[in-house]
Each structure stands twice: as structure tokens, then as C-alpha cells.
C-alpha positions in Angstrom: -7.0 23.3 30.2 -10.6 25.1 31.8 -14.1 25.6 31.0 -13.4 28.9 29.7 -10.0 28.5 27.8 -11.8 24.8 26.5 -14.7 26.8 25.2 -12.6 29.1 23.4 -10.1 26.5 22.1 -12.7 24.3 20.8 -14.7 27.3 18.3 -11.5 28.7 16.7 -11.2 24.7 16.2 -15.6 25.1 15.1 -14.6 22.7 11.6 -10.7 21.1 12.6 -11.8 16.6 12.2 -7.9 16.5 12.7 -5.4 16.6 15.8 -5.9 15.7 19.6 -8.5 16.9 22.1 -7.3 16.1 25.8 -10.2 14.9 28.3 -11.1 18.4 29.6 -11.8 19.9 26.1 -14.0 17.8 25.4 -15.2 17.3 28.6 -15.6 21.1 29.1 -17.0 21.4 25.8 -20.6 18.3 26.3 -20.7 20.5 29.3 -21.1 24.3 27.2 -23.1 22.4 25.5 -25.4 21.2 27.5 -25.6 25.2 29.1 -26.5 26.4 26.0 -29.2 24.0 24.9 -30.2 24.7 28.3 -30.6 28.6 28.0 -31.9 27.8 23.8 -34.6 26.5 24.7 -35.7 28.8 27.7 -34.8 32.0 25.6 -37.0 30.0 22.6 -39.6 28.6 24.3 -39.3 25.6 23.4 -39.8 24.7 27.1 -43.4 25.8 26.8 -43.9 24.5 22.6 -43.7 27.6 21.6 -42.3 26.4 18.2 -42.1 28.2 14.2 -41.1 31.2 16.2 -38.1 33.4 14.7 -36.8 32.5 18.8 -37.0 28.8 17.6 -35.0 28.8 14.1 -32.6 31.0 15.7 -31.5 29.0 18.4 -32.1 25.4 15.7 -28.5 27.6 14.0 -27.5 27.7 16.5 -27.8 24.1 17.8 -27.4 22.8 14.4 -22.9 24.9 14.9 -23.3 23.5 18.3 -23.5 20.0 16.3 -20.5 20.7 14.2 -18.4 22.2 16.7 -19.1 18.6 19.3 -18.7 17.0 16.2 -15.4 18.3 15.3 -13.6 17.7 19.9 -14.8 14.5 19.2 -13.1 13.4 16.6 -10.1 14.8 17.8 -11.1 13.5 21.7 -11.4 9.6 20.3 -7.4 10.5 18.0 -6.5 11.2 21.6 -7.4 7.5 22.4 -5.9 5.9 19.1 -9.3 5.9 17.8 -10.5 7.0 14.9 -13.3 10.0 14.3 -15.1 7.7 12.5 -16.5 6.3 15.3 -18.6 8.9 15.8 -21.3 7.0 13.8 -22.2 4.9 16.4 -24.8 7.7 17.8 -27.0 6.6 15.0 -27.3 3.2 16.7 -30.9 3.4 19.3 -30.2 3.8 22.9 -26.4 2.6 23.3 -24.4 4.0 20.3 -24.5 7.8 22.6 -22.7 5.3 25.1 -21.0 4.1 23.7 -18.6 6.6 21.9 -18.9 8.0 25.5 -16.8 5.5 27.3 -14.3 6.0 24.3 -13.7 9.4 24.9 -14.3 9.2 28.8 -10.9 6.8 28.6 -7.5 8.0 29.1 -5.6 9.5 26.3 -2.7 7.1 24.6 0.5 9.0 26.0 3.1 10.6 24.0 3.2 11.2 19.6 0.2 8.3 17.4 -0.9 8.3 14.0 -3.3 11.7 15.3 -1.0 13.3 16.1 1.4 14.2 19.1 0.0 14.6 22.2 -2.2 17.7 23.7 -1.0 20.5 26.4 -4.2 19.9 29.0 
């Protein structure tokens, strides 16, 4: 799965927390979110401390949508490794939670079918 296909697929499955997602789908999505957030920060003036404007409110709404989509693809990615998507609650542990989740997401998926569905096609 390429960059554009991963973005398109994840926007189409923004609220789908079921099934499985291959590593490329997850990591391309993470790269896209970083790029989008940098663009939002540049456009809204977040880098210069300009907050409270209409653009920063729009940027916040877009960021919330991206967080929802990231949680969905993260859940599907953890399902591909045979783990529960609820492990994303580890993000709430300061300093180390996100590292643990990213390590779990970097693991190869289970071959063939698992309790969360058939193997992803990409």
C-alpha cells in the first residue's frame, strides 16, 4: 500500500475500529498526520503563539478528526499483531506509553487469519 492509498483508505475508514491494518498502512498514515499537523501549525500561526483565531479553531477541529482516524488505524494495526486495540490506552502513560504502543505497532502481523479477521491485503 502506497502513501496516497493509505491516506485514502484511512479517511474512508475513519471510524472503523474492526479488522486489521498492515504495517505500511499504519506508518504511511502516521507520516501523513505529521505532515498535516505541521502544515496546520504553520497556517494557523501556532508556531508564533497566535492562538484563539478562527484558523486555530479550524486547525483544532482538523486535529481532533486526525486523532480519531489515528486511533482507528492504530486499533486495526494492533489487531493485525493479534493484540487488542484497547492497548492504545497506554498512550496515557507519560513518557513511555507511546513508545510501547509504537513498538507493538512495529511488530509484524500474524500470518493468515486471526481472531480479528483475515490478513490485510497490503
